[in-house]
The first five atom37 places (N, CA, C, CB, O) and aatype in JSON, in Angstrom:
{
  "aatype": [20, 20, 20, 20, 20, 20, 20, 20, 20, 20, 20, 20, 20, 20, 20, 20, 20, 20, 20, 20, 20, 20, 20, 20, 20, 20, 20, 20, 20, 20, 20, 20, 20, 20, 20, 20, 20, 20, 20, 20, 20, 20, 20, 20, 20, 20, 20, 20, 20, 20, 20, 20, 20, 20, 20, 20, 20, 20, 20, 20, 20, 20, 20, 20, 20, 20, 20, 20, 20, 20, 20, 20, 20, 20, 20, 20, 20, 20, 20, 20, 20, 20, 20, 20, 20, 20, 20, 20, 20, 20, 20, 20, 20, 20, 20, 20, 20, 20, 20, 20, 20, 20, 20, 20, 20, 20, 20, 20, 20, 20, 20, 20, 20, 20, 20, 20, 20, 20, 20, 20, 20, 20, 20, 20, 20, 20, 20, 20, 20, 20, 20, 20, 20, 20, 20, 20, 20, 20, 20, 20, 20, 20, 20],
  "atom_mask": [
    [1, 1, 1, 1, 1],
    [1, 1, 1, 1, 1],
    [1, 1, 1, 1, 1],
    [1, 1, 1, 1, 1],
    [1, 1, 1, 1, 1],
    [1, 1, 1, 1, 1],
    [1, 1, 1, 1, 1],
    [1, 1, 1, 1, 1],
    [1, 1, 1, 1, 1],
    [1, 1, 1, 1, 1],
    [1, 1, 1, 1, 1],
    [1, 1, 1, 1, 1],
    [1, 1, 1, 1, 1],
    [1, 1, 1, 1, 1],
    [1, 1, 1, 1, 1],
    [1, 1, 1, 1, 1],
    [1, 1, 1, 1, 1],
    [1, 1, 1, 1, 1],
    [1, 1, 1, 1, 1],
    [1, 1, 1, 1, 1],
    [1, 1, 1, 1, 1],
    [1, 1, 1, 1, 1],
    [1, 1, 1, 1, 1],
    [1, 1, 1, 1, 1],
    [1, 1, 1, 1, 1],
    [1, 1, 1, 1, 1],
    [1, 1, 1, 1, 1],
    [1, 1, 1, 1, 1],
    [1, 1, 1, 1, 1],
    [1, 1, 1, 1, 1],
    [1, 1, 1, 1, 1],
    [1, 1, 1, 1, 1],
    [1, 1, 1, 1, 1],
    [1, 1, 1, 1, 1],
    [1, 1, 1, 1, 1],
    [1, 1, 1, 1, 1],
    [1, 1, 1, 1, 1],
    [1, 1, 1, 1, 1],
    [1, 1, 1, 1, 1],
    [1, 1, 1, 1, 1],
    [1, 1, 1, 1, 1],
    [1, 1, 1, 1, 1],
    [1, 1, 1, 1, 1],
    [1, 1, 1, 1, 1],
    [1, 1, 1, 1, 1],
    [1, 1, 1, 1, 1],
    [1, 1, 1, 1, 1],
    [1, 1, 1, 1, 1],
    [1, 1, 1, 1, 1],
    [1, 1, 1, 1, 1],
    [1, 1, 1, 1, 1],
    [1, 1, 1, 1, 1],
    [1, 1, 1, 1, 1],
    [1, 1, 1, 1, 1],
    [1, 1, 1, 1, 1],
    [1, 1, 1, 1, 1],
    [1, 1, 1, 1, 1],
    [1, 1, 1, 1, 1],
    [1, 1, 1, 1, 1],
    [1, 1, 1, 1, 1],
    [1, 1, 1, 1, 1],
    [1, 1, 1, 1, 1],
    [1, 1, 1, 1, 1],
    [1, 1, 1, 1, 1],
    [1, 1, 1, 1, 1],
    [1, 1, 1, 1, 1],
    [1, 1, 1, 1, 1],
    [1, 1, 1, 1, 1],
    [1, 1, 1, 1, 1],
    [1, 1, 1, 1, 1],
    [1, 1, 1, 1, 1],
    [1, 1, 1, 1, 1],
    [1, 1, 1, 1, 1],
    [1, 1, 1, 1, 1],
    [1, 1, 1, 1, 1],
    [1, 1, 1, 1, 1],
    [1, 1, 1, 1, 1],
    [1, 1, 1, 1, 1],
    [1, 1, 1, 1, 1],
    [1, 1, 1, 1, 1],
    [1, 1, 1, 1, 1],
    [1, 1, 1, 1, 1],
    [1, 1, 1, 1, 1],
    [1, 1, 1, 1, 1],
    [1, 1, 1, 1, 1],
    [1, 1, 1, 1, 1],
    [1, 1, 1, 1, 1],
    [1, 1, 1, 1, 1],
    [1, 1, 1, 1, 1],
    [1, 1, 1, 1, 1],
    [1, 1, 1, 1, 1],
    [1, 1, 1, 1, 1],
    [1, 1, 1, 1, 1],
    [1, 1, 1, 1, 1],
    [1, 1, 1, 1, 1],
    [1, 1, 1, 1, 1],
    [1, 1, 1, 1, 1],
    [1, 1, 1, 1, 1],
    [1, 1, 1, 1, 1],
    [1, 1, 1, 1, 1],
    [1, 1, 1, 1, 1],
    [1, 1, 1, 1, 1],
    [1, 1, 1, 1, 1],
    [1, 1, 1, 1, 1],
    [1, 1, 1, 1, 1],
    [1, 1, 1, 1, 1],
    [1, 1, 1, 1, 1],
    [1, 1, 1, 1, 1],
    [1, 1, 1, 1, 1],
    [1, 1, 1, 1, 1],
    [1, 1, 1, 1, 1],
    [1, 1, 1, 1, 1],
    [1, 1, 1, 1, 1],
    [1, 1, 1, 1, 1],
    [1, 1, 1, 1, 1],
    [1, 1, 1, 1, 1],
    [1, 1, 1, 1, 1],
    [1, 1, 1, 1, 1],
    [1, 1, 1, 1, 1],
    [1, 1, 1, 1, 1],
    [1, 1, 1, 1, 1],
    [1, 1, 1, 1, 1],
    [1, 1, 1, 1, 1],
    [1, 1, 1, 1, 1],
    [1, 1, 1, 1, 1],
    [1, 1, 1, 1, 1],
    [1, 1, 1, 1, 1],
    [1, 1, 1, 1, 1],
    [1, 1, 1, 1, 1],
    [1, 1, 1, 1, 1],
    [1, 1, 1, 1, 1],
    [1, 1, 1, 1, 1],
    [1, 1, 1, 1, 1],
    [1, 1, 1, 1, 1],
    [1, 1, 1, 1, 1],
    [1, 1, 1, 1, 1],
    [1, 1, 1, 1, 1],
    [1, 1, 1, 1, 1],
    [1, 1, 1, 1, 1],
    [1, 1, 1, 1, 1],
    [1, 1, 1, 1, 1],
    [1, 1, 1, 1, 1],
    [1, 1, 1, 1, 1]
  ],
  "atom_positions": [
    [[0.83, -1.17, 0.0], [0.0, 0.0, 0.0], [0.89, 1.25, 0.0], [-0.95, -0.01, 1.21], [1.79, 1.39, 0.83]],
    [[0.61, 2.14, -0.93], [1.34, 3.4, -0.99], [0.69, 4.38, -0.02], [1.36, 3.98, -2.44], [-0.53, 4.56, -0.03]],
    [[1.51, 4.99, 0.8], [1.0, 5.98, 1.75], [1.57, 7.34, 1.37], [1.37, 5.61, 3.21], [2.73, 7.45, 0.96]],
    [[0.75, 8.35, 1.51], [1.17, 9.72, 1.24], [0.68, 10.58, 2.39], [0.61, 10.23, -0.14], [-0.27, 10.24, 3.09]],
    [[1.35, 11.7, 2.59], [0.89, 12.67, 3.58], [0.72, 14.02, 2.89], [1.89, 12.77, 4.78], [1.59, 14.48, 2.15]],
    [[-0.44, 14.63, 3.16], [-0.74, 15.96, 2.67], [-0.97, 16.84, 3.89], [-1.98, 15.97, 1.71], [-1.92, 16.62, 4.65]],
    [[-0.12, 17.83, 4.09], [-0.25, 18.78, 5.19], [-0.92, 20.03, 4.62], [1.16, 19.12, 5.86], [-0.4, 20.64, 3.69]],
    [[-2.05, 20.39, 5.17], [-2.78, 21.57, 4.69], [-2.42, 22.78, 5.54], [-4.31, 21.32, 4.73], [-2.54, 22.76, 6.76]],
    [[-1.97, 23.84, 4.87], [-1.56, 25.07, 5.56], [-2.3, 26.27, 4.99], [-0.03, 25.27, 5.45], [-2.35, 26.44, 3.77]],
    [[-2.88, 27.1, 5.86], [-3.52, 28.32, 5.36], [-2.48, 29.38, 5.04], [-4.53, 28.85, 6.39], [-1.5, 29.54, 5.77]],
    [[-2.71, 30.11, 3.96], [-1.81, 31.21, 3.58], [-2.65, 32.44, 3.25], [-0.91, 30.82, 2.37], [-3.78, 32.33, 2.76]],
    [[-2.09, 33.59, 3.52], [-2.79, 34.84, 3.24], [-2.74, 35.18, 1.74], [-2.2, 35.99, 4.06], [-3.73, 35.61, 1.17]],
    [[-1.58, 34.99, 1.13], [-1.38, 35.34, -0.28], [-0.72, 34.15, -0.97], [-0.51, 36.65, -0.43], [0.46, 33.88, -0.76]],
    [[-1.48, 33.45, -1.8], [-0.98, 32.22, -2.43], [0.2, 32.5, -3.35], [-2.11, 31.55, -3.22], [1.18, 31.76, -3.34]],
    [[0.13, 33.55, -4.14], [1.23, 33.86, -5.07], [2.53, 34.14, -4.32], [0.86, 35.06, -5.94], [3.6, 33.68, -4.73]],
    [[2.43, 34.89, -3.23], [3.64, 35.19, -2.43], [4.18, 33.91, -1.79], [3.32, 36.23, -1.33], [5.4, 33.72, -1.74]],
    [[3.31, 33.04, -1.32], [3.74, 31.78, -0.71], [4.45, 30.91, -1.75], [2.54, 31.02, -0.1], [5.49, 30.31, -1.45]],
    [[3.89, 30.83, -2.95], [4.52, 30.04, -4.02], [5.89, 30.6, -4.36], [3.63, 30.01, -5.28], [6.86, 29.85, -4.47]],
    [[5.97, 31.91, -4.52], [7.26, 32.55, -4.83], [8.28, 32.26, -3.74], [7.07, 34.08, -5.01], [9.43, 31.94, -4.03]],
    [[7.86, 32.39, -2.47], [8.76, 32.13, -1.35], [9.31, 30.71, -1.41], [8.02, 32.36, -0.01], [10.53, 30.51, -1.37]],
    [[8.45, 29.72, -1.52], [8.9, 28.33, -1.48], [9.65, 27.92, -2.74], [7.71, 27.42, -1.27], [10.51, 27.03, -2.68]],
    [[9.36, 28.54, -3.88], [10.15, 28.27, -5.09], [11.6, 28.72, -4.87], [9.55, 29.01, -6.32], [12.53, 28.06, -5.34]],
    [[11.79, 29.82, -4.16], [13.14, 30.32, -3.87], [13.92, 29.35, -2.98], [13.07, 31.69, -3.21], [15.15, 29.39, -2.95]],
    [[13.2, 28.49, -2.26], [13.84, 27.48, -1.41], [14.1, 26.2, -2.18], [12.98, 27.19, -0.18], [14.72, 25.27, -1.65]],
    [[13.63, 26.13, -3.42], [13.88, 24.97, -4.27], [12.72, 23.99, -4.37], [15.06, 24.26, -3.77], [12.87, 22.93, -4.99]],
    [[11.57, 24.32, -3.79], [10.42, 23.41, -3.87], [9.72, 23.58, -5.22], [9.43, 23.67, -2.71], [9.77, 24.64, -5.83]],
    [[9.07, 22.5, -5.66], [8.29, 22.54, -6.89], [6.83, 22.27, -6.55], [8.83, 21.49, -7.93], [6.5, 21.89, -5.42]],
    [[5.96, 22.46, -7.53], [4.53, 22.38, -7.31], [3.86, 21.52, -8.38], [3.91, 23.78, -7.3], [4.31, 21.48, -9.53]],
    [[2.8, 20.84, -7.99], [2.05, 20.0, -8.91], [0.94, 20.85, -9.52], [1.48, 18.74, -8.18], [0.0, 21.24, -8.82]],
    [[1.02, 21.15, -10.82], [0.02, 22.01, -11.45], [-1.39, 21.4, -11.47], [0.44, 22.32, -12.86], [-2.37, 22.14, -11.57]],
    [[-1.5, 20.07, -11.37], [-2.82, 19.43, -11.35], [-3.64, 19.86, -10.13], [-2.66, 17.92, -11.36], [-4.87, 19.89, -10.18]],
    [[-2.95, 20.2, -9.05], [-3.63, 20.58, -7.81], [-3.38, 22.05, -7.47], [-3.17, 19.69, -6.65], [-3.27, 22.41, -6.3]],
    [[-3.3, 22.87, -8.5], [-3.05, 24.29, -8.3], [-4.11, 25.11, -9.03], [-1.64, 24.67, -8.8], [-4.38, 24.9, -10.21]],
    [[-4.71, 26.03, -8.3], [-5.64, 26.99, -8.89], [-5.56, 28.27, -8.07], [-7.11, 26.42, -8.92], [-4.58, 28.48, -7.35]],
    [[-6.56, 29.12, -8.16], [-6.52, 30.4, -7.43], [-6.65, 30.22, -5.92], [-7.63, 31.3, -7.93], [-6.32, 31.13, -5.17]],
    [[-7.12, 29.06, -5.46], [-7.34, 28.81, -4.04], [-6.27, 27.97, -3.37], [-8.64, 28.15, -3.85], [-6.13, 28.01, -2.14]],
    [[-5.52, 27.22, -4.15], [-4.62, 26.24, -3.54], [-3.5, 25.84, -4.49], [-5.39, 25.0, -3.1], [-3.59, 26.01, -5.7]],
    [[-2.44, 25.29, -3.88], [-1.38, 24.67, -4.66], [-0.84, 23.5, -3.87], [-0.26, 25.68, -5.01], [-0.94, 23.45, -2.64]],
    [[-0.25, 22.56, -4.59], [0.33, 21.38, -3.97], [1.85, 21.47, -4.09], [-0.21, 20.07, -4.65], [2.42, 21.3, -5.17]],
    [[2.5, 21.75, -2.97], [3.96, 21.84, -2.92], [4.54, 20.45, -2.66], [4.43, 22.85, -1.82], [4.14, 19.76, -1.72]],
    [[5.47, 20.06, -3.5], [6.08, 18.73, -3.39], [7.26, 18.82, -2.42], [6.54, 18.21, -4.79], [8.24, 19.52, -2.68]],
    [[7.16, 18.1, -1.31], [8.2, 18.1, -0.28], [9.08, 16.87, -0.43], [7.59, 18.16, 1.13], [10.29, 16.95, -0.24]],
    [[8.48, 15.75, -0.75], [9.19, 14.5, -0.93], [8.39, 13.59, -1.83], [9.46, 13.81, 0.43], [7.35, 13.98, -2.36]],
    [[8.88, 12.36, -2.02], [8.22, 11.44, -2.93], [6.74, 11.24, -2.6], [8.93, 10.1, -2.91], [5.91, 11.16, -3.5]],
    [[6.41, 11.16, -1.33], [5.03, 10.95, -0.89], [4.58, 11.98, 0.14], [4.87, 9.56, -0.33], [3.68, 11.71, 0.94]],
    [[5.22, 13.16, 0.13], [4.92, 14.19, 1.12], [4.64, 15.51, 0.41], [6.1, 14.35, 2.14], [5.42, 15.97, -0.42]],
    [[3.49, 16.09, 0.75], [3.06, 17.3, 0.07], [2.5, 18.3, 1.07], [2.01, 16.97, -1.01], [1.88, 17.92, 2.07]],
    [[2.72, 19.6, 0.81], [2.08, 20.66, 1.57], [1.04, 21.29, 0.64], [3.13, 21.73, 2.09], [1.37, 21.77, -0.44]],
    [[-0.21, 21.27, 1.07], [-1.25, 21.97, 0.34], [-1.33, 23.37, 0.93], [-2.64, 21.21, 0.42], [-1.73, 23.53, 2.08]],
    [[-0.96, 24.35, 0.16], [-1.04, 25.75, 0.59], [-2.4, 26.26, 0.14], [0.15, 26.62, 0.0], [-2.66, 26.39, -1.06]],
    [[-3.26, 26.57, 1.11], [-4.63, 26.95, 0.82], [-4.89, 28.39, 1.25], [-5.61, 26.0, 1.51], [-4.58, 28.77, 2.38]],
    [[-5.47, 29.19, 0.35], [-5.86, 30.55, 0.71], [-6.79, 30.45, 1.91], [-6.55, 31.3, -0.5], [-7.66, 29.57, 1.95]],
    [[-6.62, 31.33, 2.89], [-7.37, 31.24, 4.15], [-8.88, 31.06, 3.94], [-7.12, 32.47, 4.97], [-9.49, 30.23, 4.6]],
    [[-9.47, 31.83, 3.04], [-10.92, 31.74, 2.81], [-11.31, 30.32, 2.38], [-11.37, 32.77, 1.74], [-12.33, 29.79, 2.82]],
    [[-10.51, 29.72, 1.53], [-10.76, 28.35, 1.08], [-10.48, 27.34, 2.19], [-9.89, 28.03, -0.15], [-11.23, 26.39, 2.37]],
    [[-9.4, 27.56, 2.94], [-9.05, 26.69, 4.07], [-10.22, 26.6, 5.06], [-7.77, 27.22, 4.8], [-10.53, 25.53, 5.58]],
    [[-10.86, 27.73, 5.3], [-11.98, 27.8, 6.25], [-13.15, 26.9, 5.85], [-12.47, 29.23, 6.39], [-13.95, 26.51, 6.7]],
    [[-13.26, 26.57, 4.56], [-14.38, 25.71, 4.13], [-14.21, 24.27, 4.62], [-14.5, 25.73, 2.6], [-15.15, 23.48, 4.53]],
    [[-13.04, 23.91, 5.12], [-12.77, 22.56, 5.59], [-12.88, 22.42, 7.11], [-11.4, 22.14, 5.15], [-12.84, 21.31, 7.64]],
    [[-13.02, 23.55, 7.8], [-12.97, 23.51, 9.27], [-14.14, 24.28, 9.88], [-11.64, 24.1, 9.78], [-14.77, 25.1, 9.22]],
    [[-14.4, 24.0, 11.16], [-15.42, 24.74, 11.9], [-14.78, 25.7, 12.9], [-16.35, 23.78, 12.61], [-15.42, 26.66, 13.34]],
    [[-13.52, 25.43, 13.27], [-12.81, 26.29, 14.22], [-12.18, 27.47, 13.49], [-11.73, 25.49, 14.98], [-12.17, 27.53, 12.26]],
    [[-11.66, 28.4, 14.27], [-10.9, 29.52, 13.7], [-9.53, 29.02, 13.25], [-10.76, 30.67, 14.73], [-9.01, 28.04, 13.77]],
    [[-8.97, 29.72, 12.29], [-7.6, 29.45, 11.88], [-6.68, 30.01, 12.94], [-7.29, 30.06, 10.47], [-6.86, 31.15, 13.39]],
    [[-5.71, 29.25, 13.34], [-4.73, 29.67, 14.33], [-3.93, 30.86, 13.77], [-3.79, 28.49, 14.71], [-3.49, 30.82, 12.62]],
    [[-3.74, 31.89, 14.56], [-2.89, 33.01, 14.16], [-1.45, 32.61, 14.44], [-3.27, 34.34, 14.91], [-0.99, 32.71, 15.58]],
    [[-0.76, 32.16, 13.41], [0.59, 31.62, 13.58], [1.6, 32.68, 14.03], [1.06, 31.0, 12.28], [2.7, 32.34, 14.46]],
    [[1.24, 33.94, 13.93], [2.13, 35.0, 14.44], [2.07, 35.08, 15.97], [1.77, 36.36, 13.82], [2.98, 35.61, 16.6]],
    [[0.97, 34.56, 16.55], [0.78, 34.61, 18.0], [0.83, 33.24, 18.65], [-0.53, 35.26, 18.31], [1.23, 33.13, 19.81]],
    [[0.43, 32.2, 17.94], [0.33, 30.85, 18.49], [0.99, 29.85, 17.56], [-1.15, 30.47, 18.74], [1.13, 30.09, 16.36]],
    [[1.39, 28.73, 18.12], [1.97, 27.67, 17.3], [1.08, 26.45, 17.41], [3.43, 27.34, 17.75], [0.83, 25.94, 18.51]],
    [[0.6, 25.98, 16.27], [-0.24, 24.8, 16.26], [0.55, 23.56, 15.85], [-1.42, 25.0, 15.33], [0.24, 22.45, 16.27]],
    [[1.58, 23.77, 15.03], [2.33, 22.64, 14.5], [3.76, 23.09, 14.16], [1.63, 22.04, 13.25], [3.99, 24.24, 13.79]],
    [[4.7, 22.17, 14.3], [6.07, 22.38, 13.81], [6.25, 21.43, 12.65], [7.16, 22.14, 14.95], [6.03, 20.22, 12.78]],
    [[6.65, 21.94, 11.52], [6.86, 21.11, 10.34], [8.34, 20.84, 10.21], [6.29, 21.8, 9.06], [9.14, 21.76, 10.05]],
    [[8.72, 19.58, 10.27], [10.13, 19.21, 10.23], [10.44, 18.52, 8.9], [10.5, 18.29, 11.43], [9.74, 17.6, 8.48]],
    [[11.51, 18.98, 8.27], [11.94, 18.4, 6.99], [13.39, 17.98, 7.12], [11.75, 19.42, 5.81], [14.26, 18.79, 7.44]],
    [[13.64, 16.69, 6.86], [15.01, 16.15, 6.92], [15.68, 16.34, 5.56], [15.0, 14.65, 7.32], [15.08, 16.08, 4.52]],
    [[16.92, 16.8, 5.59], [17.72, 16.95, 4.38], [18.94, 16.05, 4.45], [18.15, 18.43, 4.18], [19.21, 15.43, 5.48]],
    [[19.68, 15.97, 3.35], [20.75, 14.99, 3.21], [22.04, 15.29, 3.97], [21.08, 14.84, 1.79], [22.83, 14.38, 4.21]],
    [[22.27, 16.55, 4.36], [23.48, 16.89, 5.11], [23.36, 18.29, 5.73], [24.73, 16.81, 4.2], [22.4, 19.02, 5.45]],
    [[24.34, 18.64, 6.56], [24.32, 19.94, 7.24], [24.37, 21.1, 6.25], [25.49, 20.04, 8.22], [23.71, 22.12, 6.44]],
    [[25.16, 20.93, 5.21], [25.3, 22.0, 4.21], [23.94, 22.31, 3.58], [26.32, 21.59, 3.12], [23.6, 23.47, 3.38]],
    [[23.17, 21.27, 3.28], [21.84, 21.47, 2.68], [20.91, 22.21, 3.65], [21.23, 20.11, 2.28], [20.1, 23.03, 3.23]],
    [[21.04, 21.91, 4.94], [20.25, 22.6, 5.96], [20.6, 24.09, 5.95], [20.51, 21.98, 7.38], [19.72, 24.94, 5.88]],
    [[21.89, 24.39, 6.0], [22.34, 25.79, 6.0], [21.9, 26.52, 4.73], [23.86, 25.86, 6.14], [21.49, 27.68, 4.79]],
    [[21.99, 25.84, 3.6], [21.6, 26.45, 2.33], [20.12, 26.79, 2.31], [21.94, 25.53, 1.16], [19.74, 27.86, 1.84]],
    [[19.28, 25.89, 2.82], [17.85, 26.18, 2.83], [17.52, 27.34, 3.75], [17.06, 24.94, 3.24], [16.68, 28.17, 3.42]],
    [[18.18, 27.41, 4.9], [17.93, 28.53, 5.82], [18.35, 29.84, 5.17], [18.69, 28.32, 7.16], [17.63, 30.84, 5.27]],
    [[19.49, 29.85, 4.51], [19.95, 31.05, 3.81], [18.94, 31.48, 2.76], [21.33, 30.81, 3.15], [18.61, 32.66, 2.65]],
    [[18.43, 30.53, 1.99], [17.43, 30.84, 0.96], [16.15, 31.36, 1.6], [17.13, 29.59, 0.11], [15.54, 32.31, 1.1]],
    [[15.74, 30.76, 2.71], [14.52, 31.19, 3.39], [14.63, 32.64, 3.85], [14.22, 30.28, 4.59], [13.69, 33.42, 3.7]],
    [[15.77, 33.0, 4.42], [15.98, 34.37, 4.9], [15.98, 35.35, 3.72], [17.32, 34.48, 5.69], [15.35, 36.4, 3.79]],
    [[16.69, 35.0, 2.65], [16.73, 35.86, 1.46], [15.36, 36.04, 0.84], [17.7, 35.29, 0.43], [15.07, 37.07, 0.24]],
    [[14.5, 35.01, 0.97], [13.16, 35.06, 0.38], [12.15, 35.78, 1.27], [12.66, 33.65, 0.1], [10.99, 35.94, 0.89]],
    [[12.58, 36.23, 2.46], [11.69, 36.97, 3.35], [11.29, 36.23, 4.61], [10.47, 37.35, 2.62], [10.51, 36.75, 5.41]],
    [[11.81, 35.03, 4.79], [11.53, 34.28, 6.01], [12.37, 34.8, 7.17], [11.8, 32.78, 5.79], [13.24, 35.65, 6.99]],
    [[12.1, 34.27, 8.34], [12.79, 34.73, 9.55], [13.37, 33.52, 10.28], [11.83, 35.53, 10.48], [12.63, 32.59, 10.63]],
    [[14.69, 33.53, 10.5], [15.29, 32.43, 11.24], [14.89, 32.5, 12.7], [16.83, 32.45, 11.09], [14.81, 33.59, 13.29]],
    [[14.64, 31.35, 13.28], [14.26, 31.27, 14.69], [15.39, 30.64, 15.48], [12.94, 30.46, 14.88], [15.73, 29.48, 15.27]],
    [[15.96, 31.39, 16.36], [17.02, 30.86, 17.21], [18.31, 30.59, 16.46], [16.56, 29.6, 17.86], [18.49, 30.99, 15.31]],
    [[19.2, 29.91, 17.15], [20.51, 29.59, 16.6], [20.53, 28.12, 16.18], [21.63, 29.89, 17.63], [19.72, 27.33, 16.66]],
    [[21.46, 27.75, 15.29], [21.59, 26.33, 14.92], [21.86, 25.49, 16.16], [22.72, 26.14, 13.87], [22.53, 25.92, 17.09]],
    [[21.34, 24.27, 16.13], [21.57, 23.32, 17.23], [22.27, 22.1, 16.66], [20.22, 22.92, 17.95], [21.74, 21.41, 15.79]],
    [[23.48, 21.85, 17.16], [24.24, 20.69, 16.7], [24.42, 19.73, 17.87], [25.63, 21.12, 16.12], [25.14, 20.03, 18.82]],
    [[23.75, 18.6, 17.78], [23.8, 17.59, 18.84], [24.8, 16.48, 18.52], [22.41, 16.99, 19.05], [24.81, 15.43, 19.17]],
    [[25.63, 16.71, 17.51], [26.61, 15.7, 17.11], [26.04, 14.74, 16.07], [27.09, 14.93, 18.31], [26.63, 14.54, 15.01]],
    [[24.92, 14.16, 16.38], [24.28, 13.22, 15.46], [23.09, 13.85, 14.73], [23.82, 11.98, 16.21], [22.59, 13.32, 13.73]],
    [[22.64, 15.0, 15.25], [21.53, 15.71, 14.61], [21.81, 17.21, 14.63], [20.19, 15.4, 15.34], [22.25, 17.77, 15.63]],
    [[21.54, 17.85, 13.49], [21.78, 19.27, 13.31], [20.45, 19.9, 12.87], [22.93, 19.54, 12.25], [19.84, 19.45, 11.9]],
    [[20.01, 20.94, 13.58], [18.73, 21.56, 13.26], [18.81, 23.08, 13.2], [17.68, 21.14, 14.27], [19.57, 23.72, 13.92]],
    [[18.0, 23.62, 12.32], [17.77, 25.06, 12.23], [16.31, 25.26, 11.89], [18.72, 25.74, 11.16], [15.69, 24.39, 11.27]],
    [[15.75, 26.4, 12.27], [14.33, 26.64, 12.05], [14.09, 28.03, 11.45], [13.56, 26.49, 13.34], [14.88, 28.95, 11.65]],
    [[12.98, 28.14, 10.73], [12.58, 29.45, 10.21], [11.06, 29.53, 10.17], [13.18, 29.7, 8.81], [10.35, 28.52, 10.19]],
    [[10.57, 30.78, 10.1], [9.16, 31.06, 9.86], [9.01, 31.46, 8.41], [8.63, 32.17, 10.82], [9.82, 32.22, 7.88]],
    [[7.96, 30.96, 7.76], [7.68, 31.39, 6.39], [6.9, 32.72, 6.45], [6.87, 30.3, 5.62], [6.77, 33.32, 7.51]],
    [[6.39, 33.15, 5.31], [5.7, 34.45, 5.25], [4.42, 34.49, 6.08], [5.38, 34.78, 3.82], [3.97, 35.57, 6.47]],
    [[3.83, 33.32, 6.35], [2.62, 33.25, 7.16], [2.89, 32.82, 8.59], [1.63, 32.31, 6.52], [1.96, 32.48, 9.33]],
    [[4.16, 32.82, 8.98], [4.62, 32.49, 10.33], [4.51, 31.0, 10.67], [3.84, 33.28, 11.34], [4.57, 30.64, 11.85]],
    [[4.35, 30.13, 9.66], [4.44, 28.7, 9.91], [5.9, 28.39, 10.22], [3.91, 27.85, 8.68], [6.81, 28.92, 9.58]],
    [[6.13, 27.52, 11.19], [7.5, 27.2, 11.59], [7.94, 25.92, 10.9], [7.61, 27.05, 13.13], [7.28, 24.88, 10.99]],
    [[9.07, 26.01, 10.21], [9.66, 24.84, 9.56], [11.01, 24.57, 10.21], [9.81, 25.07, 8.03], [11.88, 25.44, 10.26]],
    [[11.17, 23.37, 10.7], [12.43, 22.94, 11.28], [13.14, 22.09, 10.23], [12.22, 22.15, 12.64], [12.63, 21.06, 9.8]],
    [[14.3, 22.54, 9.83], [15.07, 21.84, 8.81], [16.22, 21.14, 9.53], [15.61, 22.83, 7.69], [16.93, 21.76, 10.32]],
    [[16.39, 19.84, 9.26], [17.39, 19.11, 10.02], [18.1, 18.04, 9.2], [16.77, 18.49, 11.22], [17.62, 17.6, 8.16]],
    [[19.25, 17.64, 9.72], [20.01, 16.51, 9.2], [20.26, 15.57, 10.36], [21.37, 16.97, 8.52], [20.63, 16.01, 11.46]],
    [[20.06, 14.28, 10.13], [20.26, 13.3, 11.19], [21.15, 12.18, 10.67], [18.9, 12.74, 11.69], [20.88, 11.58, 9.63]],
    [[22.21, 11.9, 11.42], [23.13, 10.79, 11.1], [22.9, 9.71, 12.16], [24.65, 11.27, 11.07], [23.45, 9.79, 13.26]],
    [[22.08, 8.71, 11.82], [21.74, 7.66, 12.79], [22.95, 6.87, 13.25], [20.71, 6.71, 12.19], [22.93, 6.28, 14.33]],
    [[24.01, 6.83, 12.45], [25.2, 6.09, 12.85], [25.9, 6.74, 14.05], [26.18, 5.98, 11.68], [26.67, 6.1, 14.75]],
    [[25.62, 8.03, 14.27], [26.22, 8.75, 15.4], [25.23, 8.94, 16.56], [26.74, 10.11, 14.93], [25.53, 9.62, 17.54]],
    [[24.07, 8.34, 16.43], [23.04, 8.45, 17.46], [23.55, 7.84, 18.76], [21.74, 7.75, 17.0], [24.21, 6.8, 18.73]],
    [[23.26, 8.46, 19.91], [23.69, 7.9, 21.19], [23.17, 6.46, 21.37], [23.2, 8.79, 22.35], [22.07, 6.12, 20.94]],
    [[24.01, 5.63, 22.03], [23.68, 4.22, 22.22], [22.31, 4.0, 22.84], [24.72, 3.56, 23.08], [21.55, 3.14, 22.4]],
    [[22.0, 4.8, 23.88], [20.71, 4.59, 24.55], [19.53, 4.81, 23.61], [20.58, 5.53, 25.74], [18.49, 4.18, 23.78]],
    [[19.68, 5.68, 22.63], [18.61, 5.9, 21.65], [18.56, 4.75, 20.65], [18.81, 7.23, 20.91], [17.48, 4.31, 20.26]],
    [[19.72, 4.25, 20.25], [19.75, 3.11, 19.32], [19.12, 1.89, 19.96], [21.2, 2.79, 18.89], [18.4, 1.14, 19.3]],
    [[19.39, 1.68, 21.26], [18.82, 0.53, 21.96], [17.29, 0.62, 22.03], [19.4, 0.43, 23.38], [16.6, -0.39, 21.91]],
    [[16.77, 1.83, 22.22], [15.31, 2.03, 22.25], [14.71, 1.69, 20.89], [14.95, 3.48, 22.64], [13.66, 1.07, 20.79]],
    [[15.41, 2.12, 19.83], [14.93, 1.86, 18.48], [14.81, 0.36, 18.22], [15.88, 2.5, 17.45], [13.89, -0.07, 17.54]],
    [[15.73, -0.44, 18.75], [15.72, -1.87, 18.54], [14.59, -2.55, 19.3], [17.05, -2.47, 18.95], [14.14, -3.62, 18.88]],
    [[14.13, -1.97, 20.4], [13.09, -2.58, 21.21], [11.68, -2.36, 20.65], [13.16, -2.05, 22.6], [10.76, -3.09, 21.0]],
    [[11.53, -1.38, 19.82], [10.18, -1.06, 19.33], [9.81, -1.96, 18.16], [10.09, 0.42, 18.91], [8.72, -1.84, 17.61]]
  ]
}
């Protein structure tokens, strides 16, 4: 069975959101793109649906979280190495995003975070499981 994940995110301005994420190197599926939404390809089976707020509201009964004031979700994307993490953060800042905090290097995992134009938080990281602490590797084997 093929599994896919679609993360739906509200955006204020779809064109600006597309431009921002294109600058980070993401591509979009034109089959699922119109004036209300676009499908950003994150991985082979992982997609972010960027939905104009008015359209997003048609799927929910609650209010949309104000991401500038509250955090509802952290979106984490794993990349192939530390350099790729740094490059994406640099691109995000140049495209108008805001870096959150300082890089965190745990030896086996390296993380950096940014806010996009709608204040969604994306944590970009690299993980080298071969350098993972023994106690974590042992837990992985028990599950």
